[in-house]
C-alpha positions in Angstrom: 0.1 0.0 0.2 3.0 2.4 -0.1 2.4 3.4 -3.4 -1.1 5.6 -1.7 2.1 7.7 -0.8 0.7 10.9 0.4 -3.0 9.9 -0.4 -5.1 10.1 -3.2 -7.4 12.5 -4.3 -10.8 12.2 -4.3 -10.7 11.0 -8.5 -8.2 8.8 -7.7 -9.6 7.2 -5.2 -12.9 6.7 -7.1 -10.9 4.9 -9.9 -9.5 2.9 -7.2 -12.1 1.7 -5.1 -14.8 2.2 -8.5 -17.2 4.5 -6.3 -18.7 7.7 -7.6 -16.2 10.7 -6.2 -19.9 11.9 -5.3 -19.9 8.8 -2.9 -16.8 9.4 -1.2 -17.6 12.9 -0.8 -20.6 12.1 1.1 -18.8 9.7 3.1 -16.6 12.0 4.4 -18.9 14.6 4.6 -21.2 12.2 7.2 -18.0 11.5 9.2 -17.9 7.7 8.2 -14.3 8.4 7.1 -12.0 11.1 7.7 -9.9 12.8 4.9 -6.6 15.2 4.9 -7.1 18.2 3.9 -4.8 19.9 1.4 -5.0 23.8 0.5 -5.3 24.1 -3.5 -4.2 27.3 -5.0 -7.3 27.6 -7.9 -5.9 30.8 -9.2 -8.4 32.9 -9.2 -9.6 34.7 -5.1 -9.5 32.8 -2.5 -8.4 28.7 -2.5 -10.4 25.5 -2.6 -9.4 22.6 -0.3 -8.3 19.0 -1.7 -9.4 15.8 0.0 -6.9 12.9 0.1 -7.4 9.7 0.9 -5.2 6.9 2.6 -5.5 3.4 2.6 -7.3 3.0 5.7 -10.0 4.9 3.7 -9.4 2.7 0.3 -9.8 -0.6 2.5 -13.5 0.8 4.4 -14.9 1.9 1.4 -14.1 -1.6 -0.1 -15.2 -3.6 2.8 -18.1 -1.3 3.6 -20.9 -2.8 1.1 -20.5 -6.0 2.7 -20.8 -4.4 6.5 -23.8 -2.4 5.9 -26.3 -5.0 6.9 -24.5 -6.6 9.5 -23.4 -4.0 11.8 -24.4 -0.7 13.2 -23.1 2.4 12.4 -21.4 2.7 15.9 -19.5 -1.2 14.9 -18.5 0.0 11.0 -16.9 3.0 12.9 -14.7 0.5 15.0 -13.6 -1.2 11.9 -12.8 2.1 10.2 -10.8 2.5 13.8 -9.1 -0.5 13.7 -8.1 -0.3 9.7 -6.5 3.2 10.7 -4.5 1.6 13.5 -3.3 -1.5 11.9 0.4 -1.2 11.1 1.6 -1.2 7.3 1.8 -4.9 5.9 -0.6 -6.3 8.3 -4.0 -7.8 5.7 -6.0 -9.2 8.7 -7.9 -7.0 11.4 -9.5 -7.9 14.2 -12.4 -5.8 15.9 -13.3 -7.0 19.2 -13.8 -10.6 20.2 -16.1 -11.8 17.3 -15.0 -10.3 13.9 -11.9 -10.6 11.9 -11.2 -9.5 8.5 -9.0 -10.4 6.0 -7.7 -8.3 3.7 -5.2 -9.9 1.3 -7.9 -9.7 -1.7 -8.8 -6.1 -0.9 -4.9 -5.1 -0.8 -4.5 -6.8 -4.4 -7.3 -5.0 -5.5 -6.5 -1.7 -4.7 -2.7 -2.8 -6.0 -4.0 -4.1 -9.1 -5.8 -0.7 -9.5 -3.0 1.6 -9.0 -1.0 -0.3 -11.3 -3.2 0.7 -14.0 -3.8 3.8 -13.6 0.2 4.4 -13.4 0.4 2.9 -16.9 -2.2 5.0 -17.7 -0.5 8.1 -16.5 2.9 6.2 -18.5 0.8 7.6 -21.6 -0.1 11.4 -20.5 2.6 14.2 -20.2 1.2 17.0 -17.1 2.3 20.5 -16.4 0.9 22.2 -19.3 -2.7 24.1 -19.8 -4.5 20.5 -20.2 -2.7 17.1 -20.0 -2.2 15.8 -23.7 -1.0 12.6 -24.8 2.7 11.4 -24.9 4.3 10.9 -28.4 1.5 12.7 -30.2 1.9 17.0 -31.5 -0.5 18.3 -28.4 -3.3 15.5 -28.1 -5.7 16.5 -25.8 -6.2 13.3 -23.2 -9.7 14.3 -22.2 -10.9 15.1 -25.7 -9.5 11.2 -26.8 -11.2 10.0 -23.6 -14.5 12.0 -24.6 -14.4 9.9 -28.1 -13.7 6.9 -26.9 -16.3 6.6 -24.5 -18.8 8.5 -26.5 -18.6 6.7 -29.7 -16.1 3.4 -28.7 -12.0 3.1 -29.2 -12.7 1.7 -32.7 -14.4 4.1 -34.4 -11.9 6.9 -32.4 -9.0 5.2 -33.9 -10.6 5.3 -37.2 -11.3 9.2 -36.9 -7.4 9.2 -35.6 -5.2 6.8 -37.4 -2.0 8.5 -35.7 -3.2 6.9 -32.1 -2.6 4.1 -31.1 -5.0 1.9 -29.2 -2.5 1.7 -26.2 -2.9 5.8 -26.1 -6.8 5.8 -26.6 -7.4 3.3 -23.9 -4.8 4.5 -21.6 -6.9 8.3 -22.3 -10.1 6.8 -21.2 -8.7 5.5 -18.0 -6.9 8.9 -17.1 -10.0 10.5 -17.2 -12.1 8.3 -14.9 -9.2 9.4 -12.4 -9.1 13.1 -13.3 -12.1 14.0 -15.1 -12.1 17.4 -17.0 -13.1 20.8 -15.4 -15.6 23.2 -17.1 -17.0 22.4 -20.0 -16.5 18.7 -21.4 -15.3 17.8 -25.0 -18.3 16.2 -27.4 -18.5 12.6 -27.7 -18.6 12.4 -31.0 -16.1 13.3 -34.0 -17.3 16.2 -36.0 -17.1 13.8 -38.7 -19.9 11.4 -37.1 -21.8 14.0 -36.2 -22.1 14.9 -40.3 -22.4 11.1 -41.1 -25.8 11.3 -38.4 -27.0 13.9 -39.3 -26.9 12.6 -42.9 -28.4 9.4 -42.1 -31.5 11.2 -40.5 -31.7 13.2 -43.5 -30.7 16.6 -42.3 -29.5 17.5 -45.7 -31.9 16.6 -48.2 -33.2 19.4 -50.0 -36.8 20.4 -48.7 -39.5 18.6 -50.8 -37.3 16.7 -53.2 -38.1 17.0 -56.8 -39.5 13.8 -58.8 -41.3 12.0 -55.6 -44.7 11.8 -56.1 -47.4 14.1 -53.8 -44.6 16.9 -53.3 -45.1 19.1 -56.2 -46.7 22.2 -57.0 -50.3 21.4 -57.5 -51.8 21.6 -61.0 
């Protein structure tokens, strides 16, 4: 679990535990879990706060669903406190005399998702105005991710033959952990949007000549 480092952002944690960022923020707001608070300069007036979650929070979010129907809120809080106190490298937590949780599978799942995220980030160059795909002439990651999600990886590769499948798939993975702020990119390419309009007859002339019943009355 050392890869968690100084803690994951809510977006990163959302990717790792495969729950929505809104659900994770609600868990923090309701006091089910705690998050470190890190000031973040937004470039405007004032600053916002970035929440970071550690190994205990990730573990709890993954086991919470199995506990919710069996334990009271107070008992679930004891589970979380026990997870926070668990020494690094331990994969079993004892909560009172009757409840023990085996965490090996949970930790393997977290490690696998972190590795997958790291693999996606290897295709991305950060630090500019927006992240771009490494090895391209500044192709925005979130543009490719929007197309891959909206029209599929194969269609995106047809529209952008200069990209590889690995780049397109990495863009989609990256965007799940680091969603675009502000106005989203379109989910279909301009070419495909025009094709869809053409299929619907948007470019057919009004009252096509020669069609029975469409000509002027004699």
